[in-house]
ZALUM-394317 format. One line per 3 residues: number of its first residue (from 1); for each residue x, y, z of C-alpha. Coordinates in steps of 0.5 Angstrom, whole numbers, plus 2048, in hexadecimal, padded with zeros to 3 digits. Example, Ala and Ser with C-alpha at 12.3 -4.5 7.8 and 13.67 -1.06 7.14 Angstrom:
<recs>
1 = 819 7F7 810 ~ 81B 7FE 80E
</recs>
This chain:
<recs>
1 = 846 821 7C3 ~ 844 81E 7CA ~ 849 81A 7CE
4 = 848 816 7D5 ~ 84D 812 7D8 ~ 84C 80B 7DB
7 = 850 806 7DF ~ 852 801 7DA ~ 857 7FD 7DE
10 = 85B 7FD 7E5 ~ 85D 805 7E5 ~ 85C 806 7DE
13 = 857 80A 7DB ~ 854 80A 7D4 ~ 851 811 7D1
16 = 84B 80F 7CD ~ 84B 814 7C7 ~ 844 816 7C3
19 = 847 81A 7BD ~ 844 81D 7B7 ~ 83D 820 7BA
22 = 839 822 7B4 ~ 835 828 7B4 ~ 82E 828 7B2
25 = 829 82D 7AF ~ 823 82E 7B3 ~ 81C 82D 7B1
28 = 81C 825 7B2 ~ 81C 821 7B7 ~ 821 81B 7B8
31 = 81D 814 7B6 ~ 81C 80E 7BA ~ 81F 809 7BA
34 = 825 80B 7B6 ~ 82C 807 7B5 ~ 832 808 7BA
37 = 839 809 7B7 ~ 840 806 7B8 ~ 845 80B 7BB
40 = 849 80B 7B4 ~ 84B 810 7AF ~ 847 812 7A9
43 = 845 80C 7A4 ~ 843 80D 79D ~ 83F 806 79D
46 = 838 807 79F ~ 835 805 7A6 ~ 83C 802 7A7
49 = 83D 806 7AE ~ 836 803 7B0 ~ 837 7FE 7B6
52 = 832 7F8 7B4 ~ 82C 7F7 7B9 ~ 82E 7FD 7BD
55 = 829 803 7BD ~ 827 809 7C0 ~ 820 808 7C3
58 = 81F 80E 7C7 ~ 81A 80E 7CD ~ 816 812 7D2
61 = 819 818 7D5 ~ 816 816 7DC ~ 81A 80F 7DC
64 = 821 813 7DB ~ 826 814 7E0 ~ 829 81B 7DE
67 = 827 822 7E0 ~ 822 823 7DB ~ 81D 81E 7DC
70 = 817 822 7E0 ~ 810 823 7DC ~ 812 82A 7DC
73 = 818 829 7D8 ~ 814 825 7D2 ~ 813 82B 7CE
76 = 81A 82E 7CE ~ 81D 827 7CD ~ 818 826 7C7
79 = 81A 82D 7C4 ~ 821 82C 7C5 ~ 821 825 7C1
82 = 81E 829 7BB ~ 823 82F 7BB ~ 82A 82F 7B8
85 = 82E 82A 7BC ~ 834 826 7BC ~ 833 81E 7BB
88 = 838 818 7BC ~ 833 812 7BC ~ 83A 80E 7BE
91 = 83B 808 7C2 ~ 842 807 7C6 ~ 843 801 7C9
94 = 849 7FF 7CE ~ 84B 7F9 7D3 ~ 84C 7FA 7DA
97 = 850 7F4 7DD ~ 84E 7F2 7E4 ~ 853 7F6 7E8
100 = 84F 7FC 7E5 ~ 849 7FA 7E7 ~ 84A 7F6 7EE
103 = 849 7FA 7F4 ~ 84E 7F6 7F8 ~ 854 7F8 7F4
106 = 859 7FC 7F6 ~ 859 801 7F1 ~ 853 806 7F0
109 = 84E 802 7EC ~ 847 804 7E8 ~ 843 803 7EE
112 = 847 806 7F3 ~ 848 80D 7EF ~ 841 80D 7EE
115 = 83F 80D 7F5 ~ 844 812 7F7 ~ 843 817 7F1
118 = 83C 815 7EF ~ 83C 81A 7E9 ~ 841 818 7E3
121 = 844 81E 7DF ~ 842 81D 7D8 ~ 846 823 7D4
124 = 844 826 7CD ~ 848 82B 7C9 ~ 848 82D 7C2
127 = 84D 82A 7BD ~ 850 82D 7B7 ~ 854 829 7B1
130 = 85C 82A 7B0 ~ 85E 830 7AB ~ 861 82F 7A4
133 = 868 82E 7A3 ~ 86B 82B 7AA ~ 865 826 7A9
136 = 864 822 7B0 ~ 869 826 7B5 ~ 865 82A 7B9
139 = 868 831 7BB ~ 86B 831 7C2 ~ 869 838 7C3
142 = 862 835 7C3 ~ 863 831 7C9 ~ 864 837 7CE
145 = 85E 83A 7CB ~ 857 839 7CE ~ 852 834 7CB
148 = 84D 836 7C7 ~ 846 835 7CA ~ 848 831 7D0
151 = 842 82E 7D4 ~ 841 828 7D8 ~ 83B 824 7DA
154 = 83A 821 7E1 ~ 837 81A 7E0 ~ 834 817 7E6
157 = 837 810 7E6 ~ 834 80E 7ED ~ 82F 80A 7EA
160 = 833 805 7E7 ~ 835 803 7EF ~ 82D 801 7F0
163 = 82C 7F9 7EF ~ 82B 7F7 7E8 ~ 82C 7FD 7E5
166 = 82F 7FD 7DE ~ 82E 803 7DB ~ 82D 80B 7DC
169 = 82A 80F 7D7 ~ 829 817 7D7 ~ 82A 81E 7D5
172 = 82F 821 7D9 ~ 830 829 7D9 ~ 837 82B 7D6
175 = 83B 831 7DA ~ 841 835 7D9 ~ 847 831 7DB
178 = 849 834 7E2 ~ 84F 830 7E6 ~ 84C 832 7EC
181 = 845 830 7EB ~ 847 829 7E7 ~ 84C 827 7ED
184 = 846 829 7F2 ~ 841 824 7EF ~ 846 81F 7EC
187 = 84C 81F 7F0 ~ 850 81F 7E9 ~ 856 824 7E9
190 = 857 824 7E2 ~ 854 825 7DB ~ 855 820 7D6
193 = 855 825 7D0 ~ 859 82A 7D4 ~ 85E 826 7D8
196 = 85E 81F 7D4 ~ 85D 821 7CD ~ 864 81E 7CB
199 = 861 817 7CD ~ 85B 818 7C8 ~ 85C 815 7C1
202 = 858 81B 7BD ~ 85C 81A 7B6 ~ 85B 820 7B1
205 = 856 823 7B6 ~ 858 827 7BC ~ 854 82B 7C2
208 = 852 831 7C0 ~ 855 837 7C4 ~ 852 83E 7C5
211 = 856 844 7C2 ~ 857 84A 7C5 ~ 852 84E 7C8
214 = 852 853 7C3 ~ 84F 84F 7BE ~ 848 850 7BC
217 = 842 84B 7BB ~ 841 848 7B4 ~ 839 847 7B6
220 = 835 84A 7BB ~ 834 846 7C1 ~ 82D 843 7C1
223 = 829 841 7C8 ~ 826 83B 7C5 ~ 82D 838 7C5
226 = 82D 831 7C8 ~ 831 82A 7C8 ~ 82F 823 7C9
229 = 833 81D 7C9 ~ 830 816 7CA ~ 835 811 7CC
232 = 836 80A 7CE ~ 838 804 7D1 ~ 83D 802 7D6
235 = 83E 7FB 7D8 ~ 842 7F7 7DD ~ 845 7F4 7D8
238 = 842 7FA 7D5 ~ 840 7FE 7CF ~ 83F 806 7CF
241 = 83A 808 7C9 ~ 839 80F 7C7 ~ 833 80F 7C3
244 = 82F 816 7C1 ~ 830 81D 7C3 ~ 82E 823 7C1
247 = 830 82A 7C2 ~ 832 831 7BF ~ 838 835 7C0
250 = 839 83B 7BC ~ 840 83D 7B9 ~ 841 842 7BF
253 = 848 844 7C1 ~ 847 849 7C6 ~ 84A 847 7CD
256 = 845 84B 7D1 ~ 83F 848 7CD ~ 842 841 7CD
259 = 842 840 7D5 ~ 83B 841 7D5 ~ 839 83D 7CF
262 = 837 837 7D2 ~ 833 839 7D8 ~ 82F 83F 7D4
265 = 82D 83A 7CE ~ 82B 834 7D2 ~ 830 82F 7CF
268 = 82F 828 7D1 ~ 832 822 7CF ~ 82E 81B 7CE
271 = 832 815 7D0 ~ 831 80E 7D1 ~ 835 809 7D5
274 = 834 802 7D6 ~ 837 7FC 7D9 ~ 837 7F5 7D7
277 = 837 7F2 7DE ~ 834 7F7 7E4 ~ 83A 7F9 7E9
280 = 835 7F7 7EE ~ 832 7F0 7ED ~ 82A 7F0 7EF
283 = 827 7EB 7F3 ~ 823 7E6 7EF ~ 81C 7E5 7F1
286 = 81E 7DE 7F3 ~ 823 7E1 7F8 ~ 81E 7E6 7FB
289 = 819 7E1 7FC ~ 81E 7DC 7FF ~ 820 7E2 804
292 = 818 7E3 805 ~ 817 7DC 807 ~ 81D 7DC 80C
295 = 81A 7E3 80F ~ 813 7DF 810 ~ 814 7D8 810
298 = 80E 7D4 80E ~ 80A 7D1 813 ~ 80A 7C9 813
301 = 803 7C7 812 ~ 800 7C4 818 ~ 800 7BC 819
304 = 7F9 7B9 817 ~ 7F6 7B6 81E ~ 7F2 7B0 81F
307 = 7EE 7B3 824 ~ 7EB 7BA 823 ~ 7E6 7BE 827
310 = 7E1 7BC 822 ~ 7E2 7B5 823 ~ 7E2 7B5 82B
313 = 7DC 7B9 82B ~ 7D8 7B4 826 ~ 7DB 7AE 82B
316 = 7D8 7B2 831 ~ 7D1 7B2 82E ~ 7D2 7AB 82C
319 = 7D3 7A9 834 ~ 7CE 7AE 836 ~ 7C9 7AA 831
322 = 7CB 7A3 834 ~ 7CA 7A5 83B ~ 7C4 7A8 83A
325 = 7C1 7A2 836 ~ 7C4 79E 83C ~ 7C0 7A2 841
328 = 7BA 7A2 83D ~ 7BA 79B 83D ~ 7BB 79B 845
331 = 7B5 79F 845 ~ 7B1 79B 841 ~ 7B3 795 846
334 = 7B1 798 84C ~ 7AA 79C 84A ~ 7A8 799 843
337 = 7A6 79C 83C ~ 79F 79C 83E ~ 7A0 7A2 842
340 = 7A1 7A7 83C ~ 79A 7A5 839 ~ 796 7A8 83F
343 = 797 7AF 83E ~ 79B 7B4 841 ~ 79E 7B2 848
346 = 79E 7B7 84E ~ 7A4 7BA 851 ~ 7A4 7B6 857
349 = 7A4 7AF 854 ~ 7A9 7B1 84F ~ 7AE 7B3 855
352 = 7AC 7AD 859 ~ 7AE 7A9 852 ~ 7B4 7AD 852
355 = 7B6 7AB 859 ~ 7B5 7A4 858 ~ 7B9 7A4 851
358 = 7BF 7A7 855 ~ 7BF 7A3 85B ~ 7BF 79D 856
361 = 7C5 79F 852 ~ 7C9 7A1 858 ~ 7C8 79A 85C
364 = 7C9 796 855 ~ 7D0 79A 854 ~ 7CD 79B 84D
367 = 7CD 7A3 84E ~ 7D5 7A2 84F ~ 7D5 79E 849
370 = 7D2 7A3 845 ~ 7D6 7A9 848 ~ 7DC 7A5 846
373 = 7DA 7A4 83F ~ 7D9 7AC 83E ~ 7E0 7AD 842
376 = 7E5 7AC 83C ~ 7E1 7B0 837 ~ 7E1 7B6 83C
379 = 7E8 7B5 83D ~ 7E9 7B5 835 ~ 7E5 7BB 834
382 = 7E9 7BF 839 ~ 7F0 7BD 836 ~ 7ED 7BE 82F
385 = 7E8 7C3 82F ~ 7EB 7C7 835 ~ 7F2 7C5 834
388 = 7F3 7C5 83B ~ 7F9 7C0 83D ~ 7FC 7C3 843
391 = 7FA 7C4 84A ~ 7F7 7CB 84C ~ 7FB 7D0 850
394 = 7F5 7D3 854 ~ 7EF 7D0 857 ~ 7EB 7D6 854
397 = 7EE 7D4 84D ~ 7EB 7CD 84E ~ 7E4 7CF 850
400 = 7E3 7D3 84A ~ 7E6 7CE 846 ~ 7E1 7C9 849
403 = 7DB 7CE 848 ~ 7DC 7CF 841 ~ 7DD 7C7 840
406 = 7D7 7C6 843 ~ 7D3 7CA 83F ~ 7D6 7C8 839
409 = 7D5 7C0 83B ~ 7CD 7C2 83D ~ 7CC 7C5 836
412 = 7CF 7C0 832 ~ 7CB 7BA 837 ~ 7C4 7BE 835
415 = 7C6 7BE 82E ~ 7C7 7B6 82E ~ 7C1 7B5 832
418 = 7BD 7B9 82D ~ 7C0 7B6 827 ~ 7BE 7AF 82B
421 = 7B7 7B0 82D ~ 7B5 7B4 826 ~ 7B8 7AF 822
424 = 7BA 7B5 81D ~ 7C1 7B8 81D ~ 7C2 7BE 820
427 = 7C3 7C4 81C ~ 7CA 7C7 81C ~ 7CB 7CE 81F
430 = 7C9 7D3 81A ~ 7CF 7D7 816 ~ 7D1 7DD 819
433 = 7CD 7E3 817 ~ 7D3 7E8 816 ~ 7D7 7E7 810
436 = 7DF 7E9 80F ~ 7DD 7EF 80C ~ 7D8 7F1 812
439 = 7DE 7EF 817 ~ 7E2 7F4 814 ~ 7DD 7F9 814
442 = 7DC 7F8 81B ~ 7E3 7F9 81C ~ 7E3 7FF 819
445 = 7DD 802 81D ~ 7E1 800 823 ~ 7E7 803 821
448 = 7E3 80A 820 ~ 7E1 80A 827 ~ 7E8 808 82A
451 = 7E5 801 82C ~ 7EC 7FE 82A ~ 7EB 7F7 82E
454 = 7E4 7F6 82B ~ 7E7 7F8 824 ~ 7ED 7F3 825
457 = 7E8 7EE 827 ~ 7E4 7EF 820 ~ 7EB 7EE 81C
460 = 7EC 7E8 820 ~ 7E5 7E5 81F ~ 7E6 7E7 817
463 = 7ED 7E3 817 ~ 7EA 7DD 81B ~ 7E4 7DC 815
466 = 7EA 7DB 810 ~ 7F1 7DB 812 ~ 7F3 7DA 80B
469 = 7F0 7E1 809 ~ 7F6 7E6 808 ~ 7F2 7EC 808
472 = 7F0 7EA 80F ~ 7F7 7EA 811 ~ 7F9 7F0 80E
475 = 7F3 7F4 811 ~ 7F4 7F2 818 ~ 7FC 7F3 817
478 = 7FA 7FA 815 ~ 7F6 7FB 81B ~ 7FC 7F9 81F
481 = 801 7FD 81B ~ 7FD 803 81D ~ 7FA 802 824
484 = 7FE 7FC 827 ~ 805 7FA 826 ~ 809 7F9 81F
487 = 80B 7F2 821 ~ 804 7EF 821 ~ 803 7F3 81B
490 = 809 7F0 818 ~ 807 7E9 81A ~ 800 7EA 816
493 = 804 7EC 810 ~ 809 7E7 810 ~ 803 7E2 811
496 = 800 7E5 80B ~ 806 7E4 807 ~ 806 7DC 809
499 = 800 7DC 806 ~ 802 7DF 800 ~ 80A 7E0 7FF
502 = 808 7E4 7F8 ~ 803 7E9 7FB ~ 805 7F0 7FA
505 = 801 7F3 800 ~ 804 7EE 805 ~ 80B 7EF 803
508 = 80A 7F7 803 ~ 807 7F7 80A ~ 80C 7F2 80C
511 = 811 7F7 80A ~ 80E 7FD 80D ~ 80D 7F9 814
514 = 815 7F8 814 ~ 816 7FF 813 ~ 812 801 819
517 = 816 7FC 81D ~ 81C 7FF 81A ~ 81F 7F8 816
520 = 820 7FB 810 ~ 824 7F6 80D ~ 81E 7F1 80D
523 = 81A 7F7 80B ~ 81E 7F8 804 ~ 81D 7F0 803
526 = 816 7F1 803 ~ 815 7F7 7FF ~ 81A 7F4 7FA
529 = 816 7EE 7FA ~ 810 7F2 7F8 ~ 813 7F5 7F3
532 = 816 7EF 7EF ~ 80F 7EC 7EF ~ 80B 7EC 7E8
535 = 807 7F0 7E6 ~ 80B 7F6 7E9 ~ 807 7FA 7EE
538 = 807 802 7EE ~ 806 802 7F5 ~ 80C 7FD 7F7
541 = 811 801 7F3 ~ 80E 807 7F6 ~ 80F 805 7FD
544 = 815 802 7FC ~ 818 809 7FA ~ 815 80C 800
547 = 819 806 804 ~ 81F 808 801 ~ 81E 80F 802
550 = 81D 80E 809 ~ 824 80A 809 ~ 827 811 805
553 = 828 80C 7FF ~ 826 811 7FA ~ 829 80E 7F4
556 = 825 808 7F5 ~ 81F 80C 7F7 ~ 81F 810 7F1
559 = 81F 809 7ED ~ 819 806 7F0 ~ 815 80D 7EF
562 = 817 80D 7E8 ~ 815 806 7E7 ~ 80E 807 7EA
565 = 80D 80D 7E6 ~ 80F 809 7E0 ~ 809 804 7E2
568 = 804 809 7E3 ~ 805 80C 7DC ~ 804 806 7D9
571 = 7FE 805 7DD ~ 7FB 80C 7DC ~ 7FD 80A 7D4
574 = 7F9 804 7D4 ~ 7F3 807 7D7 ~ 7F3 80D 7D2
577 = 7F4 808 7CD ~ 7ED 804 7D0 ~ 7EA 80B 7D0
580 = 7EB 80C 7C9 ~ 7E9 805 7C7 ~ 7E3 806 7CA
583 = 7E1 80D 7C7 ~ 7E3 80A 7C0 ~ 7DD 805 7C2
586 = 7D8 80A 7C4 ~ 7D8 808 7CB ~ 7D8 80C 7D1
589 = 7DF 80C 7D4 ~ 7E0 80C 7DB ~ 7E5 811 7DE
592 = 7EC 80F 7DF ~ 7ED 80C 7E6 ~ 7F1 80F 7EC
595 = 7F0 80A 7F1 ~ 7F6 806 7F4 ~ 7F9 801 7F0
598 = 7F5 7FA 7F2 ~ 7FA 7F5 7F4 ~ 7F8 7EE 7F4
601 = 7F7 7EC 7FB ~ 7F5 7E5 7FB ~ 7EE 7E6 7FF
604 = 7E8 7E6 7FB ~ 7E4 7E9 801 ~ 7E7 7F0 802
607 = 7E2 7F5 804 ~ 7E2 7FC 802 ~ 7E5 801 806
610 = 7E1 804 80B ~ 7E6 807 810 ~ 7E5 80E 813
613 = 7EA 812 80F ~ 7EB 80E 809 ~ 7EE 811 803
616 = 7E8 814 7FF ~ 7E8 813 7F8 ~ 7EB 818 7F4
619 = 7E5 819 7EF ~ 7E1 81F 7F0 ~ 7DA 81D 7EF
622 = 7D4 822 7ED ~ 7CF 823 7F1 ~ 7C7 824 7F1
625 = 7C7 82B 7F1 ~ 7CB 82C 7EB ~ 7CA 827 7E6
628 = 7CC 82B 7E0 ~ 7D3 82D 7E3 ~ 7D8 829 7E0
631 = 7DC 824 7E4 ~ 7E3 826 7E6 ~ 7E9 822 7E3
634 = 7EC 81D 7E8 ~ 7F3 820 7EB ~ 7F9 81D 7E8
637 = 7FA 816 7EA ~ 801 815 7ED ~ 805 80F 7F0
640 = 805 812 7F7 ~ 7FE 813 7F8 ~ 7FD 80C 7F5
643 = 801 80A 7FB ~ 7FE 80E 800 ~ 7F7 80B 7FF
646 = 7FB 804 800 ~ 7FF 807 806 ~ 7F8 80A 809
649 = 7F5 803 809 ~ 7FA 800 80D ~ 7FC 806 812
652 = 803 807 80F ~ 803 80E 812 ~ 80B 80F 811
655 = 80B 80D 80A ~ 804 811 809 ~ 808 817 80B
658 = 80E 816 806 ~ 809 814 800 ~ 806 81B 802
661 = 80C 81F 802 ~ 80E 81C 7FB ~ 807 81E 7F9
664 = 807 825 7FB ~ 80E 826 7F7 ~ 80C 822 7F1
667 = 805 826 7F0 ~ 805 82C 7EB ~ 7FF 82F 7ED
670 = 7FF 82F 7F4 ~ 7FC 82A 7F9 ~ 7F6 826 7F7
673 = 7F0 824 7FB ~ 7F2 81D 7FC ~ 7F9 820 7FF
676 = 7F5 824 804 ~ 7F1 81E 806 ~ 7F7 819 807
679 = 7FA 81E 80B ~ 7F4 81F 80F ~ 7F4 818 810
682 = 7FB 818 813 ~ 7F9 81E 818 ~ 7F2 81A 81A
685 = 7F6 814 81C ~ 7FA 819 821 ~ 7F4 81C 823
688 = 7F7 823 821 ~ 7F0 826 81F ~ 7F2 82D 81D
691 = 7F7 82B 818 ~ 7F2 826 816 ~ 7ED 82C 815
694 = 7F2 830 811 ~ 7F3 82A 80C ~ 7EB 829 80B
697 = 7EB 831 80A ~ 7EF 830 804 ~ 7EC 82A 802
700 = 7E5 82D 802 ~ 7E8 833 7FE ~ 7EB 82F 7F8
703 = 7E5 82A 7F8 ~ 7DF 82D 7FB ~ 7DB 828 7F8
706 = 7DE 822 7FA ~ 7DA 81D 7FF ~ 7E0 81A 802
709 = 7E3 821 804 ~ 7DC 823 808 ~ 7DC 81C 80B
712 = 7E3 81D 80E ~ 7E1 824 810 ~ 7DB 821 814
715 = 7DF 81C 817 ~ 7E3 822 81A ~ 7DE 826 81C
718 = 7DB 820 820 ~ 7E1 81F 823 ~ 7E1 826 825
721 = 7DA 825 828 ~ 7D8 82A 823 ~ 7D2 826 822
724 = 7CE 82B 81E ~ 7D3 82C 819 ~ 7D4 825 818
727 = 7CD 824 817 ~ 7CD 829 811 ~ 7D4 826 80E
730 = 7D0 81F 80F ~ 7CA 821 80B ~ 7CE 824 806
733 = 7D1 81E 805 ~ 7CB 81A 804 ~ 7C8 81F 7FF
736 = 7CE 81E 7FA ~ 7CC 819 7F4 ~ 7D3 815 7F6
739 = 7D4 812 7FD ~ 7DA 813 801 ~ 7DF 80E 802
742 = 7DD 80D 809 ~ 7D5 80E 809 ~ 7D4 809 80F
745 = 7D7 80D 814 ~ 7D4 813 811 ~ 7CD 810 812
748 = 7CF 80D 819 ~ 7D1 814 81B ~ 7CB 818 818
751 = 7C6 813 81B ~ 7C9 814 822 ~ 7C9 81B 821
754 = 7C1 81B 81F ~ 7C0 816 825 ~ 7C3 81B 82A
757 = 7BF 821 827 ~ 7B9 81C 828 ~ 7B7 81C 820
760 = 7B6 815 821 ~ 7B2 814 81A ~ 7B8 817 816
763 = 7BD 813 81A ~ 7B9 80D 818 ~ 7B9 80F 811
766 = 7C1 810 811 ~ 7C2 809 815 ~ 7BE 805 810
769 = 7C2 808 80B ~ 7C8 806 80F ~ 7C6 7FF 80F
772 = 7C4 7FF 808 ~ 7CB 801 806 ~ 7CF 7FD 80B
775 = 7CB 7FA 811 ~ 7CE 7F9 818 ~ 7CC 7F8 81F
778 = 7CD 800 820 ~ 7C9 801 81A ~ 7C3 7FD 81C
781 = 7C4 7FF 823 ~ 7C3 806 821 ~ 7BC 804 81D
784 = 7BA 801 823 ~ 7BB 807 828 ~ 7B7 80B 823
787 = 7B2 807 822 ~ 7B1 806 82A ~ 7B1 80D 82B
790 = 7AC 80E 826 ~ 7A8 808 82A ~ 7A8 803 824
793 = 7AA 7FD 828 ~ 7A9 7F8 823 ~ 7AE 7FB 81E
796 = 7B2 7FD 824 ~ 7B3 7F6 826 ~ 7B4 7F3 81F
799 = 7BA 7F8 81E ~ 7BD 7F7 825 ~ 7BC 7EF 824
802 = 7C0 7F0 81D ~ 7C5 7F4 821 ~ 7C6 7EE 826
805 = 7C7 7E9 821 ~ 7CD 7ED 81E ~ 7D0 7EE 824
808 = 7CD 7EB 82B ~ 7D2 7EF 82F ~ 7D0 7F6 82F
811 = 7CD 7F8 835 ~ 7C8 7FE 833 ~ 7C5 7F9 82E
814 = 7C3 7F4 834 ~ 7C1 7FB 838 ~ 7BC 7FD 833
817 = 7B9 7F6 832 ~ 7B8 7F6 83A ~ 7B4 7FD 839
820 = 7B0 7FA 834 ~ 7AE 7F3 838 ~ 7AC 7F8 83E
823 = 7A8 7FC 839 ~ 7A5 7F5 837 ~ 7A4 7F2 83E
826 = 7A9 7ED 83D ~ 7AC 7ED 843 ~ 7B0 7E6 842
829 = 7B3 7E8 83C ~ 7B5 7EF 83E ~ 7B9 7EC 844
832 = 7BD 7E8 840 ~ 7BE 7EE 83B ~ 7C0 7F2 841
835 = 7C5 7ED 844 ~ 7C9 7ED 83D ~ 7C9 7F5 83D
838 = 7CC 7F5 844 ~ 7D1 7EF 842 ~ 7D3 7F2 83C
841 = 7D5 7F9 840 ~ 7D0 7FE 83D ~ 7D3 805 83E
844 = 7CD 809 83C ~ 7CA 80B 843 ~ 7C4 80E 840
847 = 7C2 808 83D ~ 7C3 804 844 ~ 7BF 809 847
850 = 7B9 809 842 ~ 7B9 801 843 ~ 7B8 802 84A
853 = 7B3 807 849 ~ 7AF 803 844 ~ 7AF 7FD 849
856 = 7AC 801 84F ~ 7A7 804 84A ~ 7A5 7FE 848
859 = 7A5 7FB 84F ~ 7A9 7F5 84E ~ 7AC 7F5 855
862 = 7B4 7F5 856 ~ 7B7 7EE 857 ~ 7BC 7EF 852
865 = 7BB 7F5 84E
</recs>
């Protein structure tokens, strides 16, 4: 018999009994599903005990809440459930009134007791029926005797205090009943069977008692004895159902053996407790969305303006055209049209006509009239284009603005005049050469060389191209989270949420930023909102669990991790099914993926990750040197490594450490290569090179044929200024059939090493590979330098022109263009390139010295150089 007490009403507690457990023989497993039975005595009518539409359906062990839900317990559970066992298949229901459930009641309620006790005692003992003659009356002497096989299971009820949770189910170990141990774990000072047996309605049955120690066992004790009870649901108003249970209890009467029976046999009890309504209501998706909107109020759309910048510029063009036509008419009146047919006019005649035209316009007042016609359009440009409506604070600011305005007005005046005189529309400005994908690459390059100002510029340019690109805001927010400040990162993430309130990545990153800013209540709202979205996300549930763990809310954390693992199992099962279907059709199946979960990000232009230190792929590729070697199997995919890859992408270092700690505890065969690479990434950010080196040493030991490992080892040696070892690592990476995750930086650094070693032909080849892989200003600059050193001037100029088209603010590009122009005898172009070199602040003193030497060698004097 099994018994537990529930607070039913006010101070009254209701004992729930599960009697008449049936001993079943071993050799067969319980079928699923099977009906549950009412808790009443034996009924002769067939199936009369079955509860309509109520079945025991079982489920994966990993989804349970008990003590035996680990993967290593699976074999033991399967063996126990097919051995001799005691089965109840019974459901008991009870009603809990408001006082028994409400937290605010003055008597101890269910919630308060769960919070105080955490564990709930469920007692178990052997029963026996009354003897002949005296019938139902139990022997009073037996009441003082010890209870036979008195055990207790400690059911962790804390999960019922999680929002929205209505059910706990699992296998709970059974221990020998000891008063001190029960009180320590549950704060309960009495035993239902021993101290309150008079309150139990047992009828003809009574509690079994242990005879004197002189008795001997009727059967030898078996080591595989175990017990399992599946029990049911508690609700508020509530029912408790006790459904299925298995176990073996031999007819052992020796007291010395009985004390250790449950522990030695590994006895466990399977119970299920279910509520009709949760004790703690869960917030609805609509409520969470509303709270997120309150945290991030939507920005109102800008009111449509009747005069935008484009319109005022067009108006300026019209005014310039009108004034130009009027001046041309005055010219014809003074000098006639026949002069245009007399050939080219000499310079003196042109200057004289210009002087006469100016005199005529000034004396007649037409010059002032033309200026007034342009004045209003210029004022509108200042207001609409430059948004200047207030006075300047200093004369220097005024002068700088006037200089900028003058250049802008003159440029557009020329555009209007060219359109007028040519009779054709002026072609619009060409689109920018760099795409948003390339701008992200440029930003990552700037990060790699620690030029954070330039990197921030590229991130802002990427946003300026398309302010509705969610991925652009997230990438800039990740940059700010690592290098600038969390407040600016939070603003970027919130802007992404404004663009799409159901974007999972944005919500998670808002939560991460709130954790860094220590606004934990707001962080919880974002994480819960991300978990409430459909389809459910493995990463969202995992990060929510990590967050709750940081708050020491281990119950919520465990629930979140369990939900994430459940989703992962379903995903892997679907992949396995697809592979089996492909094999059945005779197709070559692809290996199961181990990449991070793809969360919809609302951005179609998300570029591949090229950041140095990016999490490498977990697949271990085969190499050219060993084509016959079998491919190693990928390491087991876990919820934590999936989350680590996402977190590394957005520089959430604190969460990476938490996830890696869980990964280390969950691994059975030791840390994987991916684990050491991720841990090394955290040390790389902190510039802790010795620890980074230790991680890479372990990664090489585990997967010596992984190109990502050698790429990271090359980056480490490069930062340590050990260029010879770095070159060996990079050359090894290039020799693999499969590319590393960050081949762009492998090419860039290997090419720069070749340039330093004056191996210009090899450098040219490597930089051309980089251009083919992902072209940037630096890759074309490397090609240009190599060609220049090889005296291939035409190819060098073409390569540098490509580099300049992608980024015209690189001082080295202008410096090498100046050298090429000096080599070709083009002094004017050389001077212009050199001026840009100086203006952009070239830091390469060797290149500056080389330019000056070239200028002196070719004898162009030194007016500007």
